[in-house]
N, C-alpha and C positions, 0 to 999 in steps of 0.2 A: 519517529523518523518522517518516517520519512514517512522520513526516513521527506512532483509529476501529474482562436477556437469556430472548427467549423460547430457554427450550432443550430439542430432538425429545432423542427417548432415544437412545441409543448401542449399535452390535455392541459384543459383549463377544466377549472370547475368555481363559481363565485363564491366567494366567502363565506354568504349569503347561509349557500346550503353545502357548503366547504364539508364541514366532517361528515354527516351524509352519505357527500359525493366519495366518500376514501371509506369512508365504511358502506357504502354499497356495493363499491369497485372489486374491493380487497380487504373480506370483514376479515375479522379474523375473533378467533371461538375465545366467548370470556365469560365472565360472572355475572357481570354487567345486567342487570334485565332491559336498561337500557345506557346509551349514551353517556358513559362517566362526565365529573363536572372537568371542562380544556382549566388548562391552565395558562397563565399569561404568556409564559415562552417554556421552551425546554432549554437545554443543555447545551451542545453539539461538539465535542473533542474533534478536533483537525487542525491539519500542516498547511503553512500556510503556504502561499504562494499560489503558481497556479491549480493543485489542489483545492484548497479551501473555493479559489473563485468557479471551479468544474463543481463540485460538490454545493456552492450555493446556488446553481442554476439547474444541476440538473436531478435534487431534491429536496433541501432547502424552502427553497422561493414556493417550486409544488406546495410541500406541507403544506406553510401558511398561508397560502391564493387557498389550498383548502379547505383547512380548517382551522382560518383566523391565529393561529396560534404561531409567536413569534420566534424564530430560531437565535439562538446565540452561536457561534462559534467560538470554541474554549481553544487559542494557540498552544497548548502548553506542550510540551513534545513531551512524546506519547511514553517512553519511560521514565518525565519526569513524575507525571500524574501516577504511574499504576501505585503505587506506596503510598500516596492517596487516599485511594479509593480501596483498594486491601486495608486500609486504616480504618477507615470509616464505618466499612462493615464490619470487623471485630470488633472496633465499639459501640456497632450500632446507631451509629448516628447514619445524615441525609450524606450521601455520595453526592461529591461539587458538577454533578455532568450526569443528565439521563443518556448520553448515550456514547461509546466511544468507539471511534474510525483507529481503527489498531491495524496492530500487523497482526497474520495468525501465529506466530510465535509466541506473542506477545501476551496475545489474546487469550493462547491453549493457556501459559502460566497464569491465568485469573482465573479458565471457567475450573481448573485442577483445583485452586482454592475453595473453590465456591460461591466467590464468590459476581456471578453472572448467575444474570435471569433464564430462565429458561424461552427460545424462540422458537419451539419447533412447531407451534398450534398457529401458525404467523401463516395464509393464505396463500402467497405468493412462491412460498417455495414450493408450489406441485408443479410449480414452473421453472424450475429450475434446472442448472446441470450438477454431473458427478462434483463440476471443480466448487461448490457451493459449500457442500459435507464437506466440516471439518474433519482432520483422517484422525484416530485413535481417540475420538471424545464421543460420549454416550450419545443421541439428540443432538441437538442444536442448543447448547448454551453457547456458542457463535453462530454468524453468517459467514463463508468467505461469499466477496462482491464482487472480485474482478481477479486477473492473474497477472503477474508483472513479471518484465526480466532484467537485471543489471548488465545492460550490454556497454559493449566498449564505445563510447561515444568519441567522437574525435572530430577535431574541423579539415579539411580535404588539402586544403592547401600545406597543414607539416606534413603530413603525407602522402608527399608527390608519389611515389609509384604505385599507387592504391594501396585500398584500406589494412590496417595492422595485422596479420593473417597471428599473430603470438602475442598472447601479454608481456611477454618476454622483448619483443618491440619497444617498449615503453622504458626500459632501461638504458637505451641509448642518448649519450649526453648529453645532447642536444635537448631532450625532453626533462632535462633537471629544474625544476621548480615550477615543470608546465604541465602536471599532472595531479590529476585531484583524483579523494577516496573521501566515503564514509568516516567519520572523524572517529566511527566502531570497528572500522572495516566493512562493515554487514556488507554482503554481496559478494567479494573479493576475496573471503577463505577459501571458499570452494577449488578459483581458477588459479588461485594461488598456490596449490596445496599439490595441484595436475603441473602448476608455470614449474611447481621446484621441483619437479622428477617423485611426488608421491604417487599416489593411488587414490579415486574415492571409496575404496573400498575398506581405507583403510581408517579412515574417518569413522569416531572420533580418535580411535585409540593409537593413532600415532601422526599426529597436526605436524610433526617435524618442517618436514617442505614444507610448509605452508608460512611456517613461521620463517624459514632459510629465503623465502621468495618477498617475505614481506620486507625481510632487513636489507637486502638487495635494493627493494623498491624506496623502502629507508631514505639510502642513501642518494636519490633523487630530490628529496624535499621535498616530498606529494605540499598540496592544498587538503587541510580538510576540513570535511562539513558535511552540513546540513541540506535538505533538498533546497529550499529556494537558492542556496549560495553556487552551484554549477549551473543555474540556468543565469549567476550574474554577472559570475567567470569568463562564462562562454563568450555571451557580450561584449565583458569589456574587454577582450579579447588576452586574459591571463593566463591559463590556461589553454592547453593542445587535448591535449587527451584526459577523460573520466570515465570512471568506473560509477554508474549511475542509472537510476533506473529511468527508460527511456522518454519517463515525459518531463524530464529536464531538459534532453538537448530535446526534445519537441518545440514546447517551449519558445528555445532562444532562435529556435530554428525559425519560429512564426515570428518572431519576435525583429526577421530580417538575416541573421546571422549566415553562413557561409557553416554545417553541420551535417555529419551523417552518420553509421554506426552499426555496428560490426558484432558478430557473436565468433570471435578468433578459435580458434583451434583447441587449446583447450575446455572451452564451453563459457559456457554464464550460465551464473542463481538465475533458475525461474521460484518464486515464491507469492504466494497471494497473500492481500490484507482482508480487513472484516471491520461487520460491525457489531459492538454487544451491548445488552442493557444493566448495568449492575445492581446488584438487590439494594434494597434496603431504599427507596424510596415511594412515594408517599402515592398508596393503591394507582391511584390514576394517574401519574405524572407514568409510573412503569407502563401505566394503558399505552396514552397516547407517545410514549419512549418507542416502545416495539411501533403502533402505528408508522412510524419513520423509518423505522427495521426496513416494515413490509412493504410501505411505497417506494424504496431506494433498491426494491427487489424487481416492482415493475420494469416492464421492458423496455415504457414511453422515460421513465428515470434513470434505467442505467443505461438508453442509447445514447443522452445530452452527458451526463454525469460525466462516460467512459470516452462521449468523442472529444471533453477537453481535457483529458489526459492521456487519451491514445490507447489503450489499451482493453485488452479482449473480456468480457461482460463472463457474467453465470446466467444469462439467459438467453436460449436460442432465439437466432433471426436478428441480432443486431449484427446494422450492418457496421464494416471497419472504416476508420476516416480515410477520408481521400489522399491516399497513397501510401496505405500502412499494409494493403491487402499483399501478403504472400513477402510479409517482412519477417526478421526474424526475431522482428520486435510483440511479431502480437500471433501466435502460435492460435491454431483454432483447431491443427489437425494432427491426431496423433503423430503424421512424420516430420512436423513444426518440434518435435520434441528432442527428438535425435541427439543435438547438441546444445540440448539445456542438462542442468543440473540439479535435481530437487533430491535435496533432503529429505528424511522422512524429521514430520515433525516431535516429531517426540524426542531425537536425538538431539536438536536444533533447542528443544527447550531446557534438556540435562543439560547441554554443555556451551549454549551460546553468554551467556555471564564472562565466562570463566574466558573460552574465545572472543569477548569485546576487550574483556583487563588484558592479555595476554599483545592483541591489535598497543591496546594505547601501550603499554608496556613498553611496548619495542620501541616503539614513531616518538618517547619523550627521554626514551634512551639515550 
């Protein structure tokens, strides 16, 4: 994926004392008597567009400034790099990246395969909320870094009577060819289950209501894409509505597009993304990859990184980006989750590949 600025000042440390400053402020327990050799660079897989820009400003640039280690961003899609990482570890080869920025569901699959490094000794974990802890896994083979909502983003001029109240409002003939969804349907399956007349309690045993609604939506000839596509489509005036992470709508809005977003009566999916380090890296490179993840959990990095994405982080005390306090796409309190759909990672891990395949089969049929 995916799969979404106002920037605040960053704590800075000179490159000359960079590594020492990083380790002094956020030490990780390790077996080295002293700081291990620094690689010239580490490679971090990321999503493109606003996503990688925010990560660069909030985490990668700070990491380079503090350690002198360059950060290269690999924009291979998360689903595409996954089998490459699995194969590298299985065959005893060095993996192609040092840190994977991943969906929690995808990362859980990798953790269950035993290809992820243990991150439980990261010092900054002590300052995180419960959201950082991966559910259903022992310890911290991955670390959640923020949450997000797959909102219904829309162009207000296309909805003169106010925000769409239901996902079914998108079936109006005037929106034919003007609605966008992710190309695997991620974020859409659960509200579609309700919009199709089904119950969330029936997931995953009876998803037929979901597929019925997906078939209805297929008749609307939706545009199918990935994160950067949504921002572009809204900017170019090609779509009026989309099921997308709020970050993409926020990016288009910041570029001057009149946009809003809502949580319809059926609800919206809430999920998390994470960072993890693959096994089989040289020992010193694994160490510095973990330091990168540790830095990403600092309040300073979370503030800048997640300002750029407009998403709630896993560190207490973050200031919501301008205009997002009490926004349905920025849940922080228990009551904010009342209309958000949270399905266990275990259920998603076991079924997501099948759901993606079924969605694509319907859309391509």
